[in-house]
N, C-alpha and C positions, 0 to 999 in steps of 0.2 A: 281444308278447314274453312270456316267462315271468314276468319281474319285474312287468309290468303286471298280469297275471292274479293273481299272488300278493298284491301289496300292496292291491288293492281286492277281493280274493276274499271277505274276511270282512265286507264292507259290504253290508247288506241294501237300503238305500234311499239314493239320492243326490238332494238337493234344491238347486236353484239359486235364489239370491235375486238378482233383476235389477230394473233400472228404466231408463228412457230418459234420466234426468238425475241430477245429483248432489244431495245434500242432502235426500233424501226419507226417509232412515231405514233404508236397507238393512242397515247394520252393526248398528244398534240392534235391528232386527227379527231378524236372524240370531242375535244374542246372546240376546235374550229367548226365541226359539224353542229355542235350545240349552238354556237354563236350564229352560224348561218341560218339554222332553222328558226332561231329566235328572231333574226332580222326579217325572216319571211312571215313573221306573225304567228309562229307556232308556239305552243306551250311545251317546254322541254324539261326533262329530268335527266340527270347524269348519275349513274351508279358506278362508283369507282371501286371495283373489287380487286384492284392491284394491291394486295396486302403488303407486299414488300417495298413498294415504291409508289405510295399514293401522291402523285404529283398534281392532280387536277385542282385541289384547293389552292395551291400556289399559283397555278396558271390562271385561275379565275380571281386571284387576289382576295380570297376569303379564308386563308390558312389560319387566321386567329379566331375564327368563328367557333361557336359551341353548338352542339346538338341538344335539343330539348325533347322531353317526353310529352305526349298528349294521350288521350284515351285510346287512340287506335295505333299507338306505337311511337316511333321516333319521328320528329318533325325534321325534314331536310333543311339544309341551309339554302336560303334564297339569295341569288346572285344579282348584283346590279341594282340601280335605282328602280327599275321597272319590276324587279323580282320575278323576271320571266323564266329564269333557269333555276330549277330545284336540284340540289346536289347533296348526295350522301357519300361519305368516304371514311375509311378507317383513320385517315389523317386527322379527322375531328376528334377521335377517341384517344389519341396518343397524348401523353403529357407534353412532349416536345415534338415538333413536326419532323425532326430528323431521326427520331427513335426508330430502331429496327424492330420488326415484328418477327420473332423466331418462334413459330408454332408448328406443331405436328399437324398432319392431315385432318384428323377429326375436329380439332378446334377451329381450324381454318374453314372447314366445310360447314360447321355449325354457324359461324359468323356470316358466311355468305348466305346461308338459308335464312338467317335472321334479317339480313339486309333486304332480301327479296320479300319476306313476309311481313316484317315489322316496321316498314317505313311508310308513313302516311303521305303518299305521292299526290293524292287528289286527282284532278283531271289533267291529263297530259296528252298531247298529240304523239310525242315520241319519248321513249325512255332509252337512253344510250348507255350501254353497259361496257365500261372499259375494263378489260380483263388483264391478268398478269401475263408475262411472257411465257411461251411454251405451250405444252398440251398436257397439263397436269390435272390433278384432282380438282383444283379450283374450277377448271372449265367444266368438268363433268358435274360438279355440284351446282354450278350456276345454271347449266342447261336443264338439269333435273328439276331444280327449284322453279324454273320458268316454264317447264313443259306444259303445265295445265293452262297456260296463257298463250294468246295468239302471238307467235313470234313473227316479226316482219322478216327477219333474216340476219345475216352477218356480213360484216365487212372484213375481209382478210387483208391485212397490211403486209406487203412484201417489199423486198429490196432486190435490186438487180444482180447482186453478186452470185 
């Protein structure tokens, strides 16, 4: 659709951060990567699709921010004084940051698709997508929604055990 093309049209590279299990540091790596790219002068967006544990708003100290609507969809939260990192997370849509999200697959998949299509990212050098643990429906939904766009690739976070 036209909206899908427009909202991600200004994104040059999309990078998925994945792992087969939880607690390996995907959100930490996504956050550090975003900060490093920002330090290198890049325009960066972070899409936190970890619906059960959206920790990136807290890591970037914007957990009390609200998401607003504009003509082309949701406006991401801009991080820091220079506003160089754009962030969208389900954490912004919960009443309390520690609320749990207990949804079945179709509702989760619809939200992920909406996050991909309805966020007004603007011009970004990199969009970093922090995924939930495992290899579930959310990953398939994310990749399917991003398939029409140029994917730079994926970072697979592993641990030595």
